[in-house]
C-alpha positions as CSV (number, residue, x, y, z in Angstrom):
1,X,61.4,41.5,75.3
2,X,59.4,42.5,72.3
3,X,61.0,42.9,68.9
4,X,59.6,44.6,65.8
5,X,58.2,42.0,63.3
6,X,59.8,43.9,60.4
7,X,63.2,43.6,62.0
8,X,62.7,39.9,62.6
9,X,61.7,39.4,59.0
10,X,64.9,41.4,58.0
11,X,66.9,39.0,60.1
12,X,65.3,36.0,58.4
13,X,66.0,37.4,55.0
14,X,69.7,38.0,55.7
15,X,70.1,34.7,57.4
16,X,68.5,32.7,54.6
17,X,70.3,34.6,51.8
18,X,73.7,34.5,53.5
19,X,74.3,38.3,53.2
20,X,72.8,41.7,53.1
21,X,73.1,42.3,49.3
22,X,71.4,38.9,48.5
23,X,68.8,39.5,51.2
24,X,68.0,42.9,49.6
25,X,67.7,41.3,46.2
26,X,65.3,38.6,47.5
27,X,63.2,41.2,49.4
28,X,63.3,43.9,46.8
29,X,64.7,46.2,49.5
30,X,68.1,47.8,50.2
31,X,71.1,46.4,51.9
32,X,71.5,49.5,54.0
33,X,67.9,49.1,55.3
34,X,68.5,45.5,56.2
35,X,71.8,46.4,57.9
36,X,70.0,49.0,60.0
37,X,67.2,46.6,60.9
38,X,69.8,44.0,62.1
39,X,71.7,46.6,64.1
40,X,68.4,47.7,65.7
41,X,67.5,44.1,66.5
42,X,70.9,43.3,68.0
43,X,70.7,46.4,70.2
44,X,67.3,45.5,71.4
45,X,68.2,41.9,72.1
46,X,71.6,42.7,73.5
47,X,73.4,40.0,71.5
48,X,75.3,39.9,68.2
49,X,73.4,37.8,65.6
50,X,75.9,38.0,62.8
51,X,79.7,38.1,62.5
52,X,80.5,40.5,59.7
53,X,83.6,41.1,57.7
54,X,84.1,43.1,54.5
55,X,83.7,39.8,52.6
56,X,81.3,37.6,54.5
57,X,78.3,37.5,56.9
58,X,77.9,34.5,59.1
59,X,75.4,33.7,61.9
60,X,76.7,33.7,65.5
61,X,75.7,30.8,67.8
62,X,72.9,33.1,69.1
63,X,71.8,34.0,65.6
64,X,71.7,30.3,64.6
65,X,69.5,29.6,67.6
66,X,67.2,32.4,66.8
67,X,66.9,31.3,63.2
68,X,66.0,27.7,64.2
69,X,63.2,28.9,66.4
70,X,62.1,31.9,64.4
71,X,61.5,30.2,61.1
72,X,58.6,28.0,62.2
73,X,57.2,30.8,64.3
74,X,57.2,33.4,61.5
75,X,55.7,30.7,59.2
76,X,52.8,30.4,61.6
77,X,52.4,34.1,61.7
78,X,52.4,34.4,57.9
79,X,49.9,31.5,57.7
80,X,47.6,33.2,60.2
81,X,47.8,36.4,58.2
82,X,47.1,34.5,55.0
83,X,43.8,33.3,56.4
84,X,42.6,36.8,55.5
85,X,43.4,36.1,51.9
86,X,40.9,33.3,52.0
87,X,38.1,35.8,52.2
88,X,39.3,37.7,49.2
89,X,38.0,37.1,45.7
90,X,41.5,36.7,44.4
91,X,44.1,35.1,46.7
92,X,47.2,37.2,47.0
93,X,50.7,36.9,48.5
94,X,53.9,34.9,48.0
95,X,54.1,31.2,47.5
96,X,57.5,29.6,48.1
97,X,58.2,26.1,46.8
98,X,61.3,24.0,47.4
99,X,61.7,21.5,44.5
100,X,64.3,19.2,42.9
101,X,65.8,20.5,39.7
102,X,64.1,17.7,37.7
103,X,60.7,19.0,38.8
104,X,61.6,22.6,37.9
105,X,62.5,21.4,34.5
106,X,60.0,18.6,33.8
107,X,56.9,19.4,35.9
108,X,56.5,23.1,36.7
109,X,56.8,24.5,33.2
110,X,53.5,22.9,32.3
111,X,51.9,24.3,35.5
112,X,53.4,27.7,36.4
113,X,52.3,29.9,33.4
114,X,48.7,28.9,33.7
115,X,48.7,29.2,37.4
116,X,50.2,32.7,37.4
117,X,47.7,33.8,34.7
118,X,44.8,32.5,36.8
119,X,46.1,34.2,40.0
120,X,47.9,37.4,39.0
121,X,48.1,38.6,42.6
122,X,50.2,35.7,43.7
123,X,54.0,35.9,43.5
124,X,55.6,32.4,43.0
125,X,59.2,31.8,44.3
126,X,60.8,28.5,43.3
127,X,63.9,27.3,45.1
128,X,65.4,24.4,43.0
129,X,67.9,22.2,44.8
130,X,68.6,18.5,45.6
131,X,69.2,18.9,49.3
132,X,66.5,17.8,51.8
133,X,65.3,20.8,53.8
134,X,63.0,21.5,56.7
135,X,60.3,23.5,54.8
136,X,59.4,25.7,57.8
137,X,63.0,26.6,58.7
138,X,63.7,27.3,55.0
139,X,60.7,29.6,54.8
140,X,59.0,27.5,52.2
141,X,55.2,26.8,52.1
142,X,55.5,23.5,50.2
143,X,57.9,21.3,48.3
144,X,57.9,18.6,45.6
145,X,59.4,15.2,46.2
146,X,58.9,11.6,45.3
147,X,57.1,9.3,47.7
148,X,60.2,7.6,49.0
149,X,61.7,10.9,50.1
150,X,58.6,12.5,51.6
151,X,59.0,13.7,55.2
152,X,56.8,12.3,57.8
153,X,53.6,14.1,59.0
154,X,53.2,15.8,55.6
155,X,50.2,16.1,53.4
156,X,51.0,14.9,49.9
157,X,49.1,15.8,46.7
158,X,50.0,14.3,43.3
159,X,51.5,16.7,40.9
160,X,52.7,16.1,37.3
161,X,52.8,12.8,35.5
162,X,51.7,9.8,37.7
163,X,54.1,7.4,36.0
164,X,57.7,8.1,34.9
165,X,60.5,5.9,33.6
166,X,64.3,5.9,34.0
167,X,66.0,5.4,30.7
168,X,69.5,4.4,29.5
169,X,70.8,5.9,26.3
170,X,74.0,6.7,24.5
171,X,75.3,8.4,21.3
172,X,74.9,6.1,18.3
173,X,78.6,6.5,17.5
174,X,79.5,5.2,21.0
175,X,77.2,2.2,20.6
176,X,78.6,1.5,17.1
177,X,82.1,1.4,18.5
178,X,81.5,-0.5,21.8
179,X,78.4,-2.5,21.1
180,X,74.8,-2.3,22.3
181,X,74.1,-3.9,25.7
182,X,71.5,-6.6,25.7
183,X,71.2,-7.1,29.5
184,X,71.6,-4.6,32.3
185,X,74.7,-6.5,33.5
186,X,76.4,-5.7,30.2
187,X,76.6,-2.1,31.5
188,X,79.4,-3.3,33.8
189,X,81.6,-3.5,30.7
190,X,80.8,-0.1,29.4
191,X,81.7,3.5,30.3
192,X,78.7,5.0,32.1
193,X,78.0,8.6,33.2
194,X,77.1,8.6,36.9
195,X,75.3,11.0,39.2
196,X,75.9,11.7,42.9
197,X,73.5,13.2,45.4
198,X,74.6,16.1,47.6
199,X,74.7,13.6,50.5
200,X,77.5,11.8,48.6
201,X,75.3,8.8,47.7
202,X,75.5,7.2,44.2
203,X,72.4,5.1,43.8
204,X,72.7,1.9,41.7
205,X,70.9,1.8,38.3
206,X,67.7,-0.3,38.6
207,X,66.0,-2.2,35.8
208,X,63.0,-4.5,35.6
209,X,61.5,-6.9,33.1
210,X,58.9,-9.6,33.5
211,X,59.1,-9.4,37.3
212,X,62.9,-9.6,37.3
213,X,64.7,-6.7,39.0
214,X,68.3,-6.1,38.3
215,X,70.5,-3.5,40.0
216,X,73.9,-2.6,38.7
217,X,76.6,-0.2,39.9
218,X,78.5,0.6,36.7
219,X,81.6,2.8,36.5
220,X,82.8,5.5,34.0
221,X,84.9,8.5,33.4
222,X,82.4,11.1,34.5
223,X,80.5,11.7,37.7
224,X,78.2,14.8,38.1
225,X,76.1,16.2,40.8
226,X,72.4,15.2,40.5
227,X,70.5,18.3,39.7
228,X,73.0,21.0,38.6
229,X,75.3,18.6,36.7
230,X,72.7,16.8,34.6
231,X,73.0,19.1,31.6
232,X,76.7,18.3,31.5
233,X,76.0,14.6,31.7
234,X,73.6,14.8,28.8
235,X,76.1,16.8,26.7
236,X,78.8,14.3,27.5
237,X,76.6,11.4,26.5
238,X,75.8,13.1,23.2
239,X,79.5,13.6,22.7
240,X,80.1,9.8,23.1
241,X,81.6,9.7,26.6
242,X,79.3,6.9,27.7
243,X,75.9,5.6,28.6
244,X,73.5,7.8,30.5
245,X,70.7,6.9,33.0
246,X,68.1,9.6,33.4
247,X,64.4,10.5,33.4
248,X,62.7,9.7,30.1
249,X,61.1,13.1,29.8
250,X,64.5,14.7,30.1
251,X,66.1,12.8,27.2
252,X,63.0,12.3,25.0
253,X,63.9,15.3,22.8
254,X,67.3,13.8,22.2
255,X,65.8,10.5,21.1
256,X,63.6,12.4,18.7
257,X,66.5,14.3,17.2
258,X,68.6,11.1,17.0
259,X,71.6,12.4,19.0
260,X,70.9,9.8,21.7
261,X,69.8,6.2,21.1
262,X,67.7,4.3,23.6
263,X,69.5,1.4,25.3
264,X,67.9,-1.6,27.1
265,X,64.4,-0.1,26.6
266,X,62.5,-3.4,27.5
267,X,64.2,-3.1,30.9
268,X,63.3,0.5,31.7
269,X,61.7,0.7,35.1
270,X,58.5,2.6,35.9
271,X,58.2,4.6,39.1
272,X,55.5,6.8,40.5
273,X,55.4,10.5,39.8
274,X,56.1,13.4,42.2
275,X,54.0,14.9,45.0
276,X,53.5,18.4,46.3
277,X,53.8,18.1,50.1
278,X,53.3,20.6,52.9
279,X,53.0,20.5,56.7
280,X,49.6,19.4,58.0
281,X,50.1,21.1,61.3
282,X,49.7,24.6,60.1
283,X,47.0,26.6,58.4
284,X,47.2,26.4,54.7
285,X,48.1,29.9,53.3
286,X,45.7,31.2,50.6
287,X,48.4,31.1,47.8
288,X,49.2,27.5,48.6
289,X,45.5,26.6,48.7
290,X,45.1,28.2,45.3
291,X,48.1,26.2,43.9
292,X,46.7,23.0,45.3
293,X,43.3,23.6,43.7
294,X,44.9,24.5,40.4
295,X,47.1,21.3,40.2
296,X,44.0,19.2,41.1
297,X,42.0,20.9,38.3
298,X,44.8,20.2,35.7
299,X,45.7,16.7,36.9
300,X,44.1,15.1,33.8
301,X,46.2,17.0,31.4
302,X,49.3,14.9,31.8
């Protein structure tokens, strides 16, 4: 049974956005047009795809099954159509990236303005979150992750700084009152601001000096979600709540202003920078190819 491609795309938009209004905002269309497309698709398929109330829209079992299979299929269709863009002088279309919030703050600001200026016919959509997603099911062309979190069978391209550091820091007033740690294990006697991943995991703080690696699992009065809660953690540390463990690039401005003081700097551990990754089993859309070429051309600027 054939279904109209536009109706299938409308279904994907509503399913990903979780509602007709949000789907209309993402697609720059109207909620009524999306609703009509879904009704038309349901009539043609003979099954209900969404359960609707006045307050919510949720996928039925049939709708969830369609979403799981349709995402990769439409991705292949879009990739095939994007091949045409490869023959144009200026690549055009939409590029969707799934990135951690740290990358949206620390990596992309130095890349995005120049990229969009170089390719004005490309529309960039950035989804910043800490959850691990299937790029194809999520409708994304590529993502940014660190090497230990890269999915298998993915092509990875370096993006951003190739070396970063985790830092510990605190407000000078806190350190004046409670003392300055001299060894990572001293943190076990301090109030520390912790972060938790969406999975529920709280990773230990890791330090290294002269080949010695030390992992500690300190406690403290505040735990925030990694990603969305980091600004709160920084503000709390500045206010003297406790010691913070975070990317150096994120807290460097606060070191320069003096509101945060580096702690245990000789023990700060280096780690490799992030990667842009994308599925190797599909044709590379022209906007993504342009983005890859651009980040390779600017790699030496970090």
